[in-house]
N, CA, C and O of each residue as an XYZ file, in Angstrom:
604
protein
N       0.791     -1.010     -0.162
C       0.118     -0.244     -0.182
C       0.786      1.174     -0.141
O       1.609      1.106      0.773
N       0.818      2.257     -0.622
C       1.650      3.397     -1.076
C       0.583      4.319     -0.036
O      -0.607      4.213      0.259
N       1.769      5.339      0.366
C       0.852      6.702      1.327
C       0.811      7.655      0.493
O       1.483      7.684     -0.538
N       0.052      8.489      0.843
C       0.037      9.887     -0.229
C       1.276     10.749      0.250
O       1.649     10.612      1.415
N       1.897     11.583     -0.547
C       3.064     12.183     -0.188
C       2.106     13.362      0.475
O       0.983     13.603      0.033
N       2.635     13.988      1.472
C       1.697     14.927      2.560
C       1.570     16.501      1.489
O       0.688     17.358      1.531
N       3.010     16.424      0.439
C       3.043     17.777     -0.100
C       2.271     17.716     -1.180
O       2.293     18.703     -1.916
N       1.489     16.679     -1.515
C       0.800     16.834     -2.832
C      -0.561     17.249     -2.704
O      -1.240     17.113     -1.686
N      -0.890     17.707     -3.669
C      -2.197     18.659     -3.823
C      -3.264     17.701     -3.444
O      -3.007     16.515     -3.650
N      -4.536     18.028     -2.875
C      -5.646     17.183     -2.116
C      -6.136     16.493     -3.870
O      -6.274     17.070     -4.948
N      -6.307     14.859     -3.415
C      -7.055     13.828     -4.255
C      -8.469     14.618     -4.125
O      -8.943     15.439     -3.339
N      -8.950     13.865     -5.443
C     -10.770     14.001     -5.379
C     -11.343     13.517     -3.961
O     -12.228     14.264     -3.543
N     -11.115     12.714     -3.346
C     -11.504     11.997     -2.524
C     -11.240     13.058     -1.019
O     -11.688     12.793      0.096
N     -10.465     14.180     -1.354
C     -10.238     14.918      0.011
C      -9.114     14.421      0.813
O      -8.575     15.088      1.696
N      -8.818     13.373      0.521
C      -7.812     12.674      1.913
C      -6.491     13.647      2.020
O      -6.174     14.215      3.065
N      -5.802     13.749      0.841
C      -4.348     14.138      1.187
C      -4.628     15.729      1.025
O      -5.412     16.233      0.221
N      -3.842     16.381      1.931
C      -4.146     17.998      1.989
C      -2.882     18.603      2.448
O      -2.195     18.229      3.399
N      -2.634     19.736      1.523
C      -1.098     19.937      1.793
C      -0.994     20.621      3.276
O      -0.037     20.386      4.014
N      -2.037     21.464      3.630
C      -2.133     22.200      5.224
C      -2.014     21.236      6.399
O      -1.513     21.407      7.511
N      -2.592     20.209      5.869
C      -3.172     18.901      7.112
C      -4.112     19.828      8.112
O      -4.011     19.644      9.325
N      -4.974     20.766      7.630
C      -6.042     21.447      8.295
C      -6.725     20.292      8.669
O      -6.516     19.188      8.167
N      -7.778     20.598      9.801
C      -8.708     19.469     10.242
C      -9.769     20.021      9.620
O     -10.697     19.234      9.804
N     -10.188     21.048      8.911
C     -11.176     21.307      7.988
C     -11.064     20.562      6.747
O     -11.633     21.112      5.805
N     -10.597     19.670      6.535
C     -10.760     18.348      5.305
C     -12.458     18.384      5.174
O     -13.329     18.679      5.993
N     -12.510     17.973      3.846
C     -14.366     17.582      3.773
C     -14.298     16.350      4.285
O     -15.354     16.008      4.816
N     -13.393     15.518      4.321
C     -13.467     13.809      5.313
C     -13.971     14.281      6.727
O     -14.988     13.924      7.322
N     -13.071     15.111      7.086
C     -13.054     15.265      8.850
C     -14.477     16.064      9.078
O     -15.170     15.833     10.069
N     -14.854     17.035      8.062
C     -16.133     17.683      8.412
C     -17.487     16.357      8.160
O     -18.368     16.170      8.999
N     -17.427     15.926      7.443
C     -18.250     14.893      6.974
C     -18.466     13.836      8.210
O     -19.604     13.487      8.525
N     -17.270     13.336      8.909
C     -17.366     12.022      9.915
C     -17.832     12.853     11.272
O     -18.562     12.326     12.112
N     -17.230     14.488     11.425
C     -18.210     15.250     12.627
C     -19.688     15.375     12.068
O     -20.508     15.414     12.985
N     -20.094     15.429     11.130
C     -21.392     15.665     10.828
C     -22.156     14.238     11.079
O     -23.258     14.129     11.616
N     -21.369     13.195     10.596
C     -22.379     11.739     11.184
C     -22.197     11.716     12.824
O     -23.144     11.577     13.598
N     -21.024     11.851     13.165
C     -21.192     11.774     14.653
C     -22.236     12.854     15.805
O     -22.683     12.588     16.920
N     -22.373     14.299     14.843
C     -23.388     15.049     15.306
C     -24.505     14.451     15.357
O     -25.164     14.451     16.397
N     -25.033     13.656     13.916
C     -26.215     13.084     13.909
C     -26.515     12.229     14.655
O     -27.619     12.271     15.199
N     -25.555     11.118     14.922
C     -25.423     10.238     16.245
C     -25.874     10.454     17.244
O     -26.824      9.910     17.808
N     -25.054     11.495     17.638
C     -25.340     12.087     18.975
C     -26.737     12.601     19.171
O     -27.326     12.307     20.212
N     -27.475     13.548     18.009
C     -28.772     13.880     17.882
C     -29.563     12.897     17.884
O     -30.666     13.311     18.238
N     -29.588     11.616     17.638
C     -30.434     10.547     17.331
C     -30.627      9.797     18.894
O     -31.660      9.392     19.428
N     -29.016      9.784     19.458
C     -29.035      9.312     20.857
C     -29.944     10.366     21.587
O     -31.015     10.014     22.081
N     -29.523     11.599     21.644
C     -30.346     12.112     22.296
C     -31.708     12.142     22.530
O     -32.326     11.895     23.565
N     -32.082     12.465     21.475
C     -33.732     11.989     20.964
C     -34.181     10.869     21.528
O     -35.343     10.976     21.920
N     -33.648      9.764     21.722
C     -33.847      8.700     22.236
C     -33.984      8.799     23.180
O     -35.153      8.578     23.496
N     -33.085      9.159     24.308
C     -33.158      9.657     25.467
C     -34.246     10.519     26.195
O     -34.748     10.311     27.300
N     -34.527     11.686     25.183
C     -35.616     12.070     25.569
C     -36.830     11.566     25.237
O     -37.731     11.964     25.975
N     -37.058     11.042     24.627
C     -38.527     10.229     24.676
C     -38.762      8.990     24.825
O     -39.800      8.477     24.406
N     -37.585      8.156     25.609
C     -37.867      6.956     25.475
C     -38.259      6.389     26.806
O     -38.210      5.160     26.835
N     -38.679      7.044     28.040
C     -39.170      7.233     28.985
C     -40.431      7.387     29.363
O     -40.668      8.421     29.989
N     -41.455      6.537     29.131
C     -42.745      6.869     29.315
C     -43.502      5.978     29.373
O     -42.960      4.873     29.418
N     -45.154      5.995     29.403
C     -45.684      4.902     29.873
C     -46.376      3.785     28.630
O     -46.933      2.710     28.855
N     -46.130      4.436     27.293
C     -46.987      4.292     26.406
C     -46.174      2.726     25.536
O     -46.740      2.152     24.606
N     -45.183      2.408     25.943
C     -44.254      1.217     25.395
C     -45.110      0.305     25.018
O     -45.237     -0.046     23.845
N     -45.949     -0.281     26.244
C     -46.809     -1.383     26.425
C     -48.091     -1.292     25.749
O     -48.678     -2.334     25.460
N     -48.539     -0.272     25.492
C     -49.650      0.054     24.773
C     -49.308     -0.034     23.337
O     -49.867     -0.885     22.645
N     -48.484      0.729     22.860
C     -47.751      0.467     21.316
C     -47.468     -1.107     21.170
O     -48.016     -1.697     20.239
N     -46.691     -1.760     21.992
C     -46.651     -3.187     21.920
C     -47.762     -3.996     21.560
O     -47.722     -4.985     20.828
N     -48.939     -3.422     22.229
C     -50.164     -4.582     22.014
C     -50.622     -4.320     20.660
O     -51.364     -5.199     20.221
N     -50.321     -3.117     19.695
C     -50.741     -3.076     18.601
C     -52.036     -1.993     18.630
O     -52.775     -2.057     17.647
N     -52.347     -1.084     19.588
C     -53.596     -0.384     19.026
C     -54.022      0.463     18.230
O     -55.182      0.841     18.070
N     -52.872      0.855     17.594
C     -52.756      2.063     16.348
C     -53.581      1.188     15.321
O     -54.002      1.823     14.354
N     -53.890     -0.181     15.363
C     -54.478     -0.834     14.256
C     -56.091     -0.949     14.476
O     -56.894     -1.168     13.569
N     -56.449     -0.738     16.015
C     -57.650     -1.054     16.356
C     -58.451     -0.149     17.401
O     -59.638     -0.232     17.716
N     -57.701      0.531     17.745
C     -58.223      1.906     18.499
C     -57.825      2.991     18.245
O     -56.961      3.214     17.397
N     -58.546      4.083     19.129
C     -57.671      5.465     18.846
C     -57.369      5.746     20.200
O     -58.147      5.933     21.135
N     -55.610      5.751     20.166
C     -54.991      6.267     21.426
C     -55.257      7.975     21.644
O     -55.706      8.793     20.840
N     -54.802      8.152     23.023
C     -54.603      9.461     23.318
C     -53.843     10.016     22.405
O     -53.098      9.533     21.552
N     -54.157     11.223     22.724
C     -53.408     11.949     21.546
C     -51.670     12.155     22.227
O     -50.622     12.414     21.635
N     -51.937     11.923     23.608
C     -50.177     11.903     24.028
C     -49.423     10.911     23.740
O     -48.200     11.006     23.636
N     -50.276      9.541     23.535
C     -49.350      8.507     23.018
C     -48.917      8.409     21.604
O     -47.893      7.867     21.190
N     -50.091      9.172     20.738
C     -49.775      9.194     19.318
C     -48.585     10.237     19.354
O     -47.460      9.782     19.146
N     -48.674     11.093     19.509
C     -47.219     12.416     19.826
C     -45.771     11.465     19.938
O     -44.823     11.294     19.172
N     -46.159     10.891     21.445
C     -44.798     10.250     21.770
C     -44.510      9.291     20.589
O     -43.401      9.357     20.058
N     -45.654      8.190     20.031
C     -44.866      7.233     19.104
C     -44.386      7.964     17.736
O     -43.525      7.420     17.045
N     -44.907      9.097     17.391
C     -44.258      9.798     16.281
C     -42.665     10.410     16.496
O     -41.776     10.634     15.675
N     -42.725     10.576     17.991
C     -41.527     11.028     18.263
C     -40.068     10.274     18.552
O     -38.915     10.703     18.559
N     -40.707      8.806     18.815
C     -39.628      8.132     18.954
C     -39.696      6.775     17.920
O     -39.053      6.814     16.871
N     -40.431      5.688     18.237
C     -40.463      4.516     17.045
C     -40.652      4.715     15.713
O     -39.969      4.338     14.761
N     -41.902      5.508     15.762
C     -42.521      5.996     14.380
C     -41.813      7.275     13.939
O     -42.397      7.979     13.115
N     -40.180      7.788     14.565
C     -40.303      8.915     14.204
C     -38.646      9.235     13.176
O     -38.347      8.830     12.052
N     -37.916     10.050     14.092
C     -36.731     10.654     13.238
C     -35.350      9.493     13.652
O     -34.365      9.449     12.915
N     -35.456      8.605     14.910
C     -34.378      8.053     15.365
C     -33.697      7.071     14.350
O     -32.548      7.279     13.963
N     -34.548      5.828     13.861
C     -34.133      5.099     13.052
C     -33.665      5.772     11.576
O     -32.625      5.306     11.110
N     -34.118      6.476     11.060
C     -33.881      7.019      9.927
C     -32.733      7.684      9.957
O     -31.909      7.338      9.110
N     -32.338      8.830     10.934
C     -31.318      9.420     11.387
C     -29.762      8.624     11.482
O     -28.703      8.813     10.885
N     -30.169      7.703     12.480
C     -29.041      6.656     12.638
C     -28.816      6.029     11.380
O     -27.599      6.181     11.274
N     -29.113      5.542     10.556
C     -29.367      4.802      9.378
C     -28.361      5.982      8.430
O     -27.308      5.729      7.846
N     -28.998      7.156      8.503
C     -28.244      8.572      7.537
C     -26.939      8.798      8.099
O     -26.071      9.268      7.362
N     -26.662      8.517      9.360
C     -25.474      8.962     10.374
C     -24.414      8.059      9.926
O     -23.250      8.420      9.751
N     -24.933      6.664      9.715
C     -23.826      5.844      9.378
C     -23.588      5.656      7.955
O     -22.529      5.095      7.676
N     -24.423      6.040      6.898
C     -23.916      5.983      5.893
C     -22.744      7.555      5.509
O     -21.809      7.633      4.712
N     -23.249      8.479      6.341
C     -22.184      9.756      5.970
C     -21.060      9.291      6.719
O     -19.949      9.449      6.212
N     -21.173      8.654      8.026
C     -20.020      8.309      8.728
C     -18.962      7.320      7.641
O     -17.746      7.494      7.549
N     -19.688      6.363      6.943
C     -18.662      5.619      5.939
C     -18.256      6.673      4.949
O     -17.045      6.847      4.808
N     -18.961      7.293      4.350
C     -18.279      7.927      3.019
C     -17.019      8.843      3.900
O     -15.920      8.787      3.347
N     -17.071      9.618      5.118
C     -16.034     10.224      5.502
C     -14.863      9.553      5.763
O     -13.699      9.937      5.649
N     -15.410      8.289      6.202
C     -14.131      7.301      6.619
C     -13.442      7.222      5.299
O     -12.260      7.562      5.335
N     -13.955      6.819      4.040
C     -13.534      6.455      3.250
C     -12.787      7.804      2.510
O     -12.145      7.647      1.471
N     -12.924      9.037      3.099
C     -12.217      9.947      2.677
C     -13.225     11.137      1.507
O     -12.752     12.118      0.932
N     -14.464     10.717      1.444
C     -15.306     11.351      0.652
C     -16.101     12.065      1.396
O     -16.198     12.061      2.623
N     -16.745     12.760      0.519
C     -18.234     13.505      1.195
C     -19.472     13.089      0.619
O     -19.471     12.485     -0.454
N     -20.550     13.360      1.241
C     -21.842     13.012      0.419
C     -22.219     13.778     -0.343
O     -21.470     14.753     -0.395
N     -23.288     13.843     -1.182
C     -23.487     14.756     -2.543
C     -24.516     16.268     -1.574
O     -25.126     16.370     -0.510
N     -24.270     16.929     -2.435
C     -24.514     18.311     -1.393
C     -26.047     18.540     -1.202
O     -26.543     19.438     -0.523
N     -26.804     17.463     -2.000
C     -28.255     17.547     -1.850
C     -28.721     17.074     -0.457
O     -29.755     17.404      0.124
N     -27.567     16.073      0.044
C     -28.227     15.742      1.474
C     -27.973     16.760      2.496
O     -28.710     16.771      3.482
N     -26.984     17.655      2.387
C     -26.760     18.782      3.158
C     -27.970     19.788      3.208
O     -28.531     20.159      4.239
N     -28.273     20.160      1.947
C     -29.425     20.971      1.673
C     -30.959     20.247      2.079
O     -31.854     20.921      2.590
N     -31.056     19.320      1.885
C     -32.197     18.841      2.227
C     -32.426     18.582      3.608
O     -33.575     18.559      4.049
N     -31.158     18.329      4.526
C     -31.492     17.742      5.784
C     -31.643     19.266      6.186
O     -32.633     19.606      6.834
N     -30.836     20.041      5.874
C     -30.894     21.710      6.427
C     -32.314     22.501      6.229
O     -32.822     23.189      7.114
N     -32.963     22.265      4.726
C     -33.942     22.771      4.444
C     -35.262     21.998      5.413
O     -36.189     22.681      5.848
N     -35.157     20.281      5.692
C     -36.167     20.215      6.670
C     -36.039     20.513      7.948
O     -37.043     20.670      8.643
N     -34.720     20.640      8.478
C     -34.884     21.388     10.041
C     -35.337     22.655      9.997
O     -36.231     22.896     10.808
N     -34.854     23.904      9.013
C     -35.683     25.064      9.108
C     -37.131     25.219      9.002
O     -37.815     26.057      9.591
N     -37.554     24.246      8.119
C     -39.021     24.055      7.864
C     -39.891     23.310      9.335
O     -41.074     23.575      9.549
N     -39.231     22.546     10.076
C     -39.538     22.069     10.832
C     -39.409     23.144     12.020
O     -40.419     23.168     12.723
N     -38.547     23.906     12.349
C     -38.164     24.920     13.171
C     -39.327     26.229     12.654
O     -39.941     26.638     13.640
N     -39.553     26.622     11.938
C     -40.897     27.204     11.410
C     -41.861     26.700     11.974
O     -42.414     27.342     12.867
N     -42.259     25.608     11.667
C     -43.697     25.068     12.086
C     -43.882     24.978     13.555
O     -44.930     25.325     14.099
N     -42.637     24.408     14.325
C     -43.116     24.087     15.705
C     -42.099     25.161     16.588
O     -41.951     25.022     17.802
N     -41.733     25.748     16.165
C     -40.487     26.818     16.770
C     -39.436     26.354     17.724
O     -39.517     25.135     17.873
N     -38.767     26.737     18.211
C     -37.460     26.562     18.861
C     -37.605     24.774     19.546
O     -38.397     24.438     20.427
N     -36.711     23.956     18.918
C     -36.910     22.623     19.136
C     -35.627     22.023     19.051
O     -34.652     22.624     18.600
N     -35.594     20.717     19.520
C     -34.458     19.772     18.819
C     -34.073     20.009     17.204
O     -32.881     19.831     16.954
N     -34.772     20.318     16.284
C     -34.888     20.673     14.882
C     -33.759     21.432     14.807
O     -33.033     21.132     13.859
N     -33.345     22.401     15.570
C     -32.340     23.390     15.745
C     -31.099     22.344     15.597
O     -30.325     22.428     14.644
N     -30.986     21.488     16.472
C     -29.503     21.007     16.489
C     -29.346     20.218     15.267
O     -28.242     19.680     15.190
N     -30.201     19.982     14.219
C     -30.008     19.423     12.982
C     -29.266     20.345     12.199
O     -28.440     19.733     11.521
N     -29.233     21.413     12.044
C     -28.624     22.524     11.488
C     -27.409     22.401     11.506
O     -26.942     22.995     10.535
N     -26.550     21.877     12.185
C     -25.121     21.456     13.025
C     -24.610     20.131     11.909
O     -23.674     20.283     11.124
N     -25.243     19.120     11.994
C     -24.324     18.454     10.545
C     -24.874     18.726      9.248
O     -24.235     18.265      8.302
N     -26.098     19.484      8.950
C     -26.298     20.242      7.566
C     -25.383     21.049      7.486
O     -24.621     20.658      6.601
N     -24.897     22.344      8.110
C     -24.053     22.996      7.901
C     -22.449     22.253      7.583
O     -21.755     22.582      6.621
N     -22.184     21.550      8.265
C     -20.988     20.651      8.312
C     -20.625     19.935      6.901
O     -19.603     20.068      6.228
N     -21.963     19.000      6.618
C     -21.802     18.591      5.014
C     -22.057     19.489      3.988
O     -21.828     19.160      2.823
N     -22.579     20.769      4.320
C     -22.633     21.634      3.132
C     -21.053     22.210      3.077
O     -20.487     22.345      1.992
N     -20.426     22.522      4.294
C     -19.121     23.147      3.814
C     -18.370     21.931      3.350
O     -17.750     22.108      2.301
N     -18.284     20.763      3.878
C     -17.669     19.620      3.405
C     -17.816     19.492      2.103
O     -16.814     19.198      1.451
N     -19.471     19.738      1.219
C     -19.206     19.496      0.038
C     -18.751     20.304     -0.920
O     -18.355     19.876     -2.004
N     -18.773     21.794     -0.531
C     -18.639     22.726     -1.102
C     -17.146     22.993     -1.187
O     -16.641     23.600     -2.131
N     -16.370     22.444     -0.011
C     -14.813     22.560     -0.109
C     -14.496     21.484     -1.253
O     -13.809     21.744     -2.241
N     -15.147     20.112     -0.960
C     -14.878     18.990     -2.067
C     -14.915     19.806     -3.331
O     -13.890     19.956     -3.997
N     -16.196     20.399     -3.722
C     -16.178     20.830     -5.044
C     -15.329     21.767     -5.845
O     -15.152     21.814     -7.062
N     -14.692     22.738     -4.565
C     -13.748     23.879     -5.107
C     -12.440     23.233     -5.167
O     -11.540     23.773     -5.810
N     -12.227     22.008     -4.490
C     -10.831     21.317     -4.860
C     -10.810     20.678     -6.083
O      -9.803     20.603     -6.787
N     -12.190     20.084     -6.434
C     -11.983     19.271     -7.721
C     -11.985     20.641     -8.811
O     -11.397     20.401     -9.865
N     -12.416     21.668     -8.722
C     -12.515     23.007     -9.851
C     -11.494     22.952     -9.801
O     -11.064     22.392    -10.810
N     -10.243     23.427     -8.699
C      -8.735     23.729     -8.967
C      -7.967     22.940     -9.801
O      -7.047     23.284    -10.543
N      -8.477     21.760     -9.589
C      -7.475     20.385    -10.260
C      -7.904     20.558    -11.565
O      -6.970     20.580    -12.366
N      -9.177     20.708    -12.118
C      -9.803     20.410    -13.300
C      -9.383     21.417    -14.167
O      -9.778     21.433    -15.332
């Protein structure tokens, strides 16, 4: 296995960087993934402890109308953000560990979704989603800028 020359220009994947800065696209991508995993874990902690787990496991959504509080809690945890958030974070983490970034549209859609949700429900945990969205946006833009310079 050959190692890249540390004085070489950055590769298309963003691995080698002349300055050795910590702001390389792959590190930003990994940081965004860790932030998204942390948000998912915090979301789980915030919604995990409540009395509705037994009722949900019995399957009442199929046969009866649950109280509003049970429905809200359901969409907050098992039917909500956590599982897709963890899956997205793991995919982003994989890309970052390979020295890649995710497509720009991932950052844009995540950021737009967060802003729309904050606009609809007010200040909430959705504000925290702007952290990985901005990190992914910066990583994608830096990666594109590096490709354009070499091209």
